[in-house]
Backbone as CSV, one residue per row, in Angstrom:
resi,resn,N_x,N_y,N_z,CA_x,CA_y,CA_z,C_x,C_y,C_z
1,MET,94.332,6.240,38.190,95.728,6.144,37.955,96.035,6.817,36.607
2,THR,96.927,7.553,36.343,97.267,8.401,34.858,97.676,7.439,34.147
3,ARG,97.264,7.224,32.978,98.047,6.703,32.060,97.971,7.422,30.696
4,VAL,99.566,7.327,30.759,99.930,8.073,29.486,100.945,7.518,28.531
5,LEU,100.971,7.961,27.077,101.674,7.141,26.354,102.480,8.479,25.366
6,LEU,103.580,8.581,25.408,104.034,9.881,24.772,105.321,9.438,23.900
7,GLY,104.765,9.828,22.494,105.835,9.276,21.427,106.668,10.649,20.869
8,SER,107.714,10.308,20.464,108.609,11.369,19.861,108.320,11.916,18.248
9,GLY,107.778,11.051,17.773,107.656,10.708,16.589,108.945,10.404,15.965
10,GLY,108.976,9.920,14.337,110.075,9.514,13.748,109.524,7.989,13.390
11,PHE,108.197,7.499,13.423,107.854,6.292,13.149,107.669,5.813,12.054
12,ARG,108.028,6.843,11.013,108.117,6.164,9.591,108.851,4.778,9.168
13,GLY,108.516,4.092,8.664,109.244,2.782,8.135,108.311,1.822,8.780
14,GLU,108.380,0.358,8.312,107.800,-0.718,8.842,108.209,-0.832,10.193
15,ALA,109.034,-0.866,10.236,109.777,-1.610,11.813,109.453,-0.380,12.685
16,ARG,109.403,0.778,12.946,109.078,1.645,13.785,107.837,1.556,13.957
17,ARG,106.960,1.637,12.847,105.481,1.882,12.666,105.114,0.719,13.832
18,ASP,105.496,-0.382,13.351,105.004,-1.764,13.952,105.220,-1.847,15.545
19,PHE,106.447,-1.139,15.629,107.085,-1.127,17.247,105.776,-0.083,17.898
20,LEU,105.540,1.019,17.163,104.414,1.920,17.878,102.942,1.130,17.861
21,CYS,102.404,0.609,16.930,101.180,0.047,16.996,101.199,-1.176,18.103
22,ALA,102.552,-1.827,17.900,102.412,-2.842,18.930,101.942,-2.463,20.621
23,GLU,102.915,-1.366,20.715,102.748,-0.430,21.923,101.452,0.072,22.269
24,MET,100.815,0.771,21.365,99.673,1.182,21.338,98.595,-0.152,21.825
25,ARG,98.307,-1.008,21.098,97.955,-2.136,21.477,98.157,-2.531,22.899
26,GLU,98.848,-2.582,23.526,99.260,-3.139,24.928,98.647,-2.287,25.517
27,PHE,99.118,-0.745,25.441,98.702,0.385,26.190,96.910,0.557,26.583
28,PHE,96.475,0.659,25.128,94.852,0.880,24.895,93.966,-0.318,25.223
29,GLY,94.778,-1.613,25.100,94.203,-2.807,25.619,92.659,-2.901,24.420
30,ASP,91.585,-3.233,25.331,90.471,-3.933,24.514,89.551,-2.932,24.265
31,ILE,89.837,-1.044,24.390,88.823,-0.664,23.808,88.713,-0.242,22.301
32,GLN,87.434,0.143,21.848,87.223,0.237,20.523,87.458,1.160,19.627
33,GLN,87.551,2.618,20.253,87.290,3.571,19.616,88.604,4.894,20.301
34,LEU,89.360,5.277,19.285,90.111,6.466,19.719,89.993,7.875,19.155
35,LEU,89.663,8.905,20.159,89.372,10.071,19.677,90.463,10.638,19.356
36,PHE,90.486,11.077,17.919,92.017,11.564,17.336,91.760,13.078,17.411
37,VAL,93.069,13.862,17.914,92.877,15.189,17.745,93.848,15.767,17.189
38,PRO,93.476,16.163,15.812,94.142,16.481,14.350,94.429,18.040,14.750
39,TYR,94.384,18.976,15.926,94.487,20.297,15.843,95.726,20.873,15.512
40,ALA,96.698,20.029,15.771,98.277,20.773,14.982,98.353,20.277,13.749
41,GLY,97.443,19.630,13.085,97.298,19.974,11.513,96.592,21.097,10.990
42,GLY,96.481,21.183,9.614,95.702,21.953,8.624,94.847,21.553,8.613
43,ASP,94.426,20.909,7.634,93.400,19.986,6.850,92.943,18.709,7.845
44,TYR,91.856,18.872,8.812,91.587,17.805,10.009,91.204,16.375,9.179
45,ASP,90.411,16.619,8.040,90.068,15.394,7.791,91.281,14.475,7.013
46,LYS,92.134,15.242,6.332,93.280,15.060,5.226,93.807,14.188,6.359
47,TYR,94.138,14.849,7.666,95.077,14.175,8.694,94.682,12.933,8.918
48,VAL,93.272,12.782,9.292,92.933,11.414,10.072,93.097,10.514,8.917
49,ASN,92.553,10.754,8.086,92.569,9.740,6.585,93.924,9.435,6.182
50,LEU,94.995,10.295,6.464,96.350,9.967,6.294,96.919,8.958,7.584
51,MET,96.552,9.309,8.796,96.718,8.379,9.788,96.112,7.148,9.666
52,ILE,95.156,6.364,9.397,94.303,5.290,9.074,95.090,4.833,7.619
53,ASP,95.373,5.504,6.815,95.909,4.817,5.276,97.533,4.308,5.683
54,ALA,98.095,5.193,6.797,99.262,4.703,6.815,99.338,3.688,8.299
55,GLY,98.478,3.053,8.393,98.185,2.161,9.471,98.806,2.669,11.126
56,PHE,98.623,3.724,10.933,98.798,4.505,12.508,97.609,4.225,13.679
57,HIS,96.703,3.693,13.001,95.597,3.550,14.247,95.758,1.989,14.925
58,ALA,96.619,1.132,14.548,96.809,-0.132,15.216,95.688,-0.794,15.575
59,GLY,94.516,-0.679,14.568,93.434,-1.996,14.629,92.207,-1.074,15.215
60,TYR,92.681,0.355,15.787,91.420,0.793,16.609,90.433,1.773,15.438
61,ASP,89.016,2.224,15.773,88.676,2.940,15.161,88.930,4.600,15.559
62,LEU,89.773,5.253,14.662,90.000,6.492,14.883,88.937,7.324,14.086
63,VAL,88.259,8.389,15.268,87.493,9.272,14.760,87.771,10.606,15.087
64,GLY,87.880,11.276,14.083,88.334,13.025,14.704,87.322,13.498,15.319
65,ILE,88.190,14.452,16.598,87.181,15.350,17.580,86.616,16.626,16.671
66,HIS,87.215,16.842,15.420,86.317,17.737,15.041,85.141,17.610,14.136
67,THR,84.795,16.290,14.067,83.326,15.922,13.639,82.499,16.030,14.304
68,PHE,82.493,16.524,15.799,81.518,16.234,16.885,81.422,17.811,17.284
69,ASP,80.094,18.056,17.027,79.528,19.678,17.459,80.213,20.063,18.892
70,ASP,80.153,19.228,19.496,80.552,20.021,21.062,82.142,19.140,21.312
71,ALA,83.253,19.420,21.030,84.390,18.802,21.385,84.942,18.464,22.721
72,ALA,84.399,19.239,23.768,84.726,19.050,25.042,83.593,17.647,25.382
73,ALA,82.644,17.921,24.718,81.774,16.529,25.338,82.195,15.200,24.723
74,ALA,82.770,15.448,23.244,83.546,14.351,23.022,84.667,13.577,23.686
75,VAL,85.688,14.392,24.710,86.503,14.321,25.239,85.587,13.691,26.624
76,GLU,84.768,14.132,26.903,84.005,13.501,28.213,83.566,12.230,27.914
77,ASN,83.147,11.716,26.559,82.801,10.579,26.104,83.280,9.567,25.872
78,ALA,84.753,10.043,25.633,85.764,9.178,24.410,86.128,8.136,25.543
79,GLU,86.683,6.951,25.245,87.278,5.886,25.972,88.969,6.240,25.924
80,ALA,89.030,6.750,25.017,90.641,7.102,25.270,91.085,8.225,24.121
81,VAL,92.164,9.140,24.308,92.263,10.084,23.290,93.911,9.940,22.724
82,TYR,93.864,10.352,21.425,95.190,10.287,21.066,95.377,11.726,20.231
83,VAL,96.303,12.572,20.829,96.773,13.780,20.397,97.998,13.649,19.306
84,GLY,97.551,14.226,17.852,98.553,14.212,17.223,99.966,14.789,16.897
85,GLY,100.537,15.113,16.133,101.796,15.866,16.142,101.554,16.715,15.052
86,GLY,102.389,17.846,14.932,102.214,19.254,13.957,102.655,20.530,14.627
87,ASN,102.115,21.302,14.499,102.447,22.931,15.305,101.991,22.903,16.443
88,THR,102.569,22.763,17.540,102.306,22.621,18.733,101.690,24.163,19.414
89,PHE,101.926,25.286,18.620,101.159,26.763,18.674,99.983,26.375,18.441
90,ARG,99.847,25.891,16.901,98.132,25.613,16.503,97.476,24.570,17.453
91,LEU,98.133,23.637,18.155,97.438,22.692,18.890,97.045,23.444,20.009
92,ILE,98.044,23.849,20.792,97.638,24.483,22.014,96.584,25.926,22.132
93,ASP,96.805,26.432,20.696,95.580,27.636,20.922,94.244,27.019,21.101
94,LYS,93.985,25.788,19.932,92.922,25.086,19.917,92.374,24.940,21.191
95,LEU,93.115,23.998,21.887,92.675,23.339,23.016,92.337,24.317,23.896
96,HIS,92.882,25.741,23.730,92.605,26.554,24.897,91.001,27.076,24.563
97,SER,91.318,27.499,22.972,90.121,28.437,22.657,88.541,27.425,22.689
98,ASN,88.592,26.138,22.409,87.425,25.275,22.255,87.140,24.716,23.416
99,GLY,87.651,24.668,25.193,87.219,24.141,26.118,87.852,22.789,26.361
100,THR,88.499,22.261,25.362,88.887,20.756,25.627,90.277,20.845,26.427
101,LEU,90.914,21.847,26.665,92.217,21.415,27.335,91.990,21.091,28.883
102,GLN,90.891,21.663,29.448,90.176,21.360,30.642,89.510,19.811,30.506
103,ALA,88.721,19.883,29.663,88.147,18.526,29.727,89.181,17.201,29.301
104,LEU,90.260,17.325,28.755,91.280,16.513,28.622,91.966,16.395,29.982
105,LYS,92.196,17.199,30.957,92.968,17.205,32.249,92.331,16.684,33.240
106,GLN,90.940,16.825,33.110,90.263,15.642,33.812,89.664,14.554,33.833
107,ARG,89.807,14.047,32.412,89.464,12.725,31.948,90.766,12.167,32.460
108,VAL,92.107,12.411,32.053,93.457,11.911,32.346,93.362,11.676,33.412
109,ALA,93.078,12.842,34.607,93.495,12.337,35.782,92.484,11.436,36.148
110,GLY,91.046,11.386,35.783,90.450,10.076,36.137,90.519,8.652,35.492
111,GLY,91.850,8.885,34.863,91.915,7.554,34.486,92.098,7.043,32.405
112,MET,91.231,7.986,32.244,91.364,7.875,30.586,92.591,7.841,30.166
113,PRO,92.990,6.815,29.318,94.397,6.852,28.627,94.688,7.935,27.686
114,TYR,95.422,8.675,27.650,95.777,9.425,26.818,97.073,9.256,26.063
115,MET,97.359,9.410,24.497,98.301,9.384,23.597,99.139,10.508,22.982
116,GLY,99.813,10.994,22.876,100.415,11.942,22.140,101.496,11.615,21.445
117,VAL,101.796,12.320,20.353,102.808,12.028,19.368,103.665,13.339,18.976
118,SER,104.992,13.757,19.567,105.253,14.891,18.875,104.668,16.360,19.358
119,ALA,103.794,17.130,18.762,102.997,18.172,19.221,102.200,17.744,20.477
120,GLY,101.465,16.015,20.138,100.668,15.874,21.212,101.475,15.544,22.339
121,SER,102.583,14.881,22.458,103.689,14.996,23.833,103.974,16.450,23.893
122,ASN,104.406,17.362,23.377,104.549,18.769,24.019,103.601,19.381,24.975
123,VAL,102.473,19.147,24.831,101.170,19.270,25.306,100.664,18.726,26.496
124,ALA,101.665,17.370,26.623,101.100,16.728,27.987,101.970,17.275,29.041
125,CYS,102.867,18.223,28.986,103.931,18.712,29.943,103.058,19.848,30.658
126,PRO,104.059,20.630,31.384,103.588,21.831,32.191,103.215,22.833,31.280
127,THR,103.932,23.013,30.396,103.845,23.953,29.371,104.528,23.544,28.080
128,MET,104.084,24.438,26.913,104.606,23.690,25.567,106.049,24.491,25.155
129,GLN,106.743,25.137,26.186,107.617,25.716,25.687,109.283,25.202,25.185
130,THR,108.980,24.031,25.052,110.344,23.180,24.769,109.877,22.400,23.352
131,THR,108.699,22.976,22.775,108.537,22.784,21.448,109.447,23.157,20.601
132,ASN,109.760,22.459,19.125,110.741,22.968,18.044,109.792,23.998,17.185
133,ASP,108.567,24.018,17.386,107.632,24.750,16.490,107.749,26.439,16.279
134,MET,107.633,26.672,14.980,107.427,28.273,14.562,106.156,28.643,15.188
135,PRO,106.085,29.938,15.910,105.014,30.286,16.352,103.976,31.057,15.346
136,ILE,103.386,29.856,14.603,102.581,30.682,13.411,101.332,31.099,13.724
137,VAL,100.581,30.607,15.494,99.311,31.896,15.790,99.942,32.139,17.298
138,TYR,99.248,32.836,17.778,99.526,33.362,19.369,98.404,32.888,20.308
139,PRO,98.929,31.886,20.920,98.106,30.912,21.874,97.464,31.984,23.172
140,PRO,96.631,31.906,23.923,96.329,32.759,25.069,97.203,32.439,26.233
141,SER,97.690,31.500,25.774,98.821,31.048,27.360,99.571,29.772,26.500
142,PHE,100.402,29.600,27.225,101.561,28.560,26.898,101.133,27.151,27.889
143,ASP,100.424,27.352,28.889,100.373,26.387,29.878,99.684,25.334,29.175
144,SER,99.637,24.274,29.507,99.134,22.821,28.918,98.851,21.943,29.928
145,LEU,98.628,20.563,29.587,97.776,19.694,30.361,98.543,19.523,31.650
146,HIS,99.915,19.627,31.593,100.502,19.143,33.148,99.874,17.792,33.409
147,ILE,99.921,16.843,32.613,99.516,15.368,33.358,101.115,14.540,33.317
148,VAL,101.883,15.059,32.990,103.244,14.944,33.175,104.142,15.951,34.129
149,PRO,105.082,15.576,34.794,105.946,16.291,35.647,107.094,17.191,35.009
150,TYR,107.129,16.942,33.807,108.507,17.414,33.037,108.303,18.065,31.576
151,GLN,109.177,18.777,31.392,108.862,19.330,29.705,109.736,18.063,28.845
152,LEU,109.022,18.062,27.424,109.833,17.408,26.272,110.281,17.926,25.193
153,ASN,111.174,17.373,25.113,111.726,18.220,23.101,111.751,16.815,22.562
154,ALA,110.760,16.903,21.575,110.671,15.687,20.678,111.676,15.680,19.496
155,HIS,111.864,14.954,18.880,112.736,14.472,17.825,114.137,15.122,18.322
156,TYR,114.526,14.806,19.329,115.791,15.488,20.029,117.026,14.488,19.149
157,PHE,117.948,15.490,18.935,119.107,14.754,18.759,120.384,15.345,19.173
158,ASP,121.364,14.570,18.864,122.909,15.381,19.526,123.572,16.195,18.525
159,GLY,124.351,17.173,19.069,125.683,17.648,18.305,124.966,18.718,17.033
160,ALA,125.573,18.554,16.222,125.531,19.735,15.312,124.622,18.912,13.695
161,THR,124.182,20.058,13.159,123.397,19.546,11.901,124.412,19.576,10.449
162,PHE,124.114,18.688,9.612,125.056,18.918,8.242,123.779,18.677,7.197
163,VAL,124.360,19.585,6.575,122.986,19.672,5.391,123.826,19.351,3.908
164,LYS,123.014,18.726,2.923,123.767,18.564,1.658,123.575,19.379,0.696
165,HIS,124.819,19.785,0.226,124.497,21.177,-0.513,125.786,20.179,-2.048
166,ASN,124.823,20.564,-3.050,125.219,19.468,-4.114,125.683,17.891,-3.717
167,ASP,126.995,17.661,-3.689,127.276,16.455,-3.486,127.913,16.073,-2.068
168,ALA,127.819,17.491,-1.420,128.774,17.092,-0.530,127.936,17.730,1.028
169,PHE,128.317,17.263,2.270,127.207,17.697,3.341,128.309,18.641,4.031
170,GLU,127.618,19.768,4.540,128.319,21.070,5.064,127.751,21.238,6.726
171,GLN,128.393,21.499,7.138,128.074,21.759,8.727,126.994,23.246,8.823
172,HIS,125.771,22.960,9.592,125.058,24.021,9.498,125.345,24.659,10.924
173,PHE,125.695,26.044,11.189,126.021,26.582,12.375,125.234,27.072,13.032
174,GLY,123.684,26.725,12.745,122.641,27.302,13.745,122.810,26.884,15.224
175,GLU,121.624,27.148,15.855,121.533,26.708,17.270,121.270,25.141,17.220
176,THR,122.188,24.497,18.322,121.527,23.046,18.405,120.492,22.715,19.562
177,ARG,119.809,21.594,19.582,119.090,21.458,20.506,119.626,21.743,21.935
178,LEU,120.712,21.009,22.230,121.419,21.721,23.317,121.053,22.907,23.807
179,ASP,121.640,23.792,22.852,121.462,25.244,23.017,120.054,25.554,23.188
180,ARG,119.251,25.262,22.739,117.914,25.721,23.054,117.216,25.196,24.492
181,ILE,117.660,24.374,25.031,117.385,23.548,26.474,118.038,24.227,27.263
182,ARG,119.394,24.761,27.145,120.120,25.535,28.128,119.564,27.237,28.250
183,GLU,119.011,27.475,26.820,118.253,28.605,26.763,116.768,28.804,27.851
184,PHE,116.381,27.537,27.762,115.022,27.517,28.483,115.150,27.207,30.037
185,HIS,116.462,26.819,29.977,117.003,26.603,31.644,117.074,27.741,32.454
186,GLU,117.860,28.854,31.303,117.882,30.186,32.107,117.042,31.055,32.820
187,CYS,115.850,30.681,31.839,114.218,31.369,32.615,113.336,30.106,33.278
188,ASN,114.057,28.988,33.424,112.935,28.152,33.944,113.627,27.020,34.622
189,ASP,112.987,26.081,35.108,113.647,25.222,36.115,113.130,23.660,35.733
190,ALA,112.149,23.609,34.968,111.584,22.551,34.967,112.441,21.466,34.100
191,PRO,112.619,20.198,34.735,113.469,19.135,33.882,112.977,18.780,32.538
192,VAL,113.872,18.910,31.607,113.445,18.523,30.224,114.274,17.305,29.525
193,ILE,113.300,16.325,29.025,113.620,14.846,28.483,113.718,15.062,27.159
194,GLY,114.936,14.904,26.675,115.406,15.149,25.082,115.000,13.771,24.673
195,LEU,113.699,13.486,24.000,113.277,12.282,23.465,113.604,12.063,21.918
196,ARG,114.211,11.114,21.752,114.658,10.571,20.455,113.911,10.262,19.213
197,GLU,114.169,10.050,18.272,113.203,9.653,16.998,112.762,7.885,17.310
198,GLY,111.463,7.646,17.117,111.069,6.319,17.180,110.769,6.035,18.565
199,SER,110.905,6.528,19.705,110.958,6.126,21.231,109.972,6.837,21.816
200,ILE,109.297,6.285,22.925,107.956,6.311,23.566,108.336,6.518,25.265
201,ILE,107.374,6.981,25.769,107.484,7.131,27.483,106.159,6.673,27.800
202,VAL,105.869,5.603,28.618,104.592,4.905,28.846,104.634,5.256,30.732
203,HIS,103.733,6.037,30.831,103.209,6.143,32.607,102.598,5.347,32.523
204,GLU,102.787,4.483,33.776,101.657,3.508,34.211,102.276,2.873,35.493
205,HIS,101.160,2.681,36.359,101.965,1.889,37.828,102.843,2.797,38.355
206,GLY,102.728,3.956,38.068,103.620,5.045,38.906,105.154,5.160,38.255
207,LYS,105.070,4.566,37.215,106.731,4.465,36.303,106.268,5.348,35.127
208,ALA,107.595,5.844,34.773,107.585,6.316,33.272,108.613,5.587,32.885
209,LEU,108.246,4.748,31.663,108.994,3.863,31.270,109.802,4.303,29.777
210,LEU,110.513,4.244,29.608,111.069,4.548,28.143,111.448,3.273,27.391
211,ARG,110.913,3.317,26.122,111.036,2.232,25.422,111.163,2.860,23.707
212,GLY,112.208,1.902,23.224,112.419,2.068,21.620,113.809,2.835,21.619
213,ASN,114.178,3.639,22.410,115.573,4.231,22.229,116.159,4.865,23.401
214,SER,117.363,5.671,23.527,117.580,6.078,24.949,117.313,7.378,24.921
215,CYS,117.422,7.866,26.060,117.137,9.565,26.104,118.206,10.687,26.766
216,ALA,117.895,11.807,26.524,118.828,12.685,27.571,117.728,13.288,28.399
217,ILE,118.423,13.458,29.632,117.508,14.412,30.630,118.139,15.586,30.945
218,PHE,117.811,16.370,31.181,118.346,17.821,31.314,118.225,18.490,32.501
219,LEU,118.689,18.479,33.773,118.210,19.241,35.005,119.009,20.582,35.033
220,LYS,118.391,21.590,35.553,119.019,22.996,35.516,119.987,23.147,36.406
221,GLY,121.196,23.707,35.621,122.781,23.620,36.362,123.178,22.426,36.378
222,LYS,122.867,21.482,35.851,123.917,20.224,35.722,124.132,19.475,34.116
223,LYS,125.131,18.592,34.269,125.076,18.213,32.637,123.867,17.046,32.269
224,ALA,123.864,17.364,31.238,122.682,16.373,30.870,123.245,14.725,31.009
225,LYS,122.275,13.943,31.201,122.111,12.397,31.559,121.761,11.548,30.626
226,GLU,122.490,10.726,30.142,122.135,9.631,29.101,121.267,8.908,30.059
227,VAL,120.112,8.412,29.402,119.079,6.953,30.089,119.036,5.995,28.804
228,ALA,119.299,4.777,29.339,119.315,3.755,28.492,117.510,3.277,28.300
229,ASP,117.362,2.978,27.250,116.150,2.112,26.522,115.531,0.998,27.882
230,GLY,114.377,1.323,28.167,113.788,0.176,29.417,114.003,0.980,30.830
231,SER,114.633,1.808,30.921,114.800,2.779,32.295,113.272,3.543,32.664
232,ASP,113.341,3.529,34.136,111.972,4.486,34.651,112.803,5.488,34.834
233,LEU,112.168,6.461,34.134,112.766,8.006,34.062,112.361,8.818,35.279
234,PHE,111.731,8.359,36.282,111.573,8.927,37.464,112.522,8.607,38.383
235,ASP,113.460,7.553,37.772,114.833,7.313,38.906,115.739,8.478,38.654
236,TYR,115.407,9.402,37.552,116.524,10.247,37.131,115.968,11.511,37.193
237,LEU,114.623,11.920,37.567,114.269,13.566,37.665,114.131,13.742,38.827
């Protein structure tokens, strides 16, 4: 049974952090240690320490994968894996180059719990092509874990962006998330979930339950569907 927890990000603030940690405890249960993958960040030690200091360990022993000599072997022996956010290009490049991508796919297929947030959620998809990130490195492939059957756009928000200039807010006329997802569907067919801040998707028992916020689902050639908190996303895909 595949068990996957995907978060959009935006869990800063006590209420959202407590929500996420409660969901983590329900999802991971009685395990002792989480293998944390900080590859989307720059300074791995600093990243792990920040997660611990901010309370995002949810009471589990958070151990960085970079502290092991053999990253793929660390995945093979892990109780569960938590892949953190940051730059998705940097993350997928590292997963391909050190052999952890295939190790993760095999372990998750065998039932190991997988958690990802932001970039860590992007790489759970068939590809990482619906990331918001700048391509700061050139990965050998956009292919990702494909442990969920859809694409995900993390930190999704609707409509235009307004920026503060002096004391006034002015509209920024750059592309919206809707524009970017429409571009994706001009060249690709996979459904895309626009996952809003502070929300998660929990894959268990053949369902993909949305928790924490509503989301938008984009199917090629169709208008976006608004889906309510608590829904099984498989009913809409």
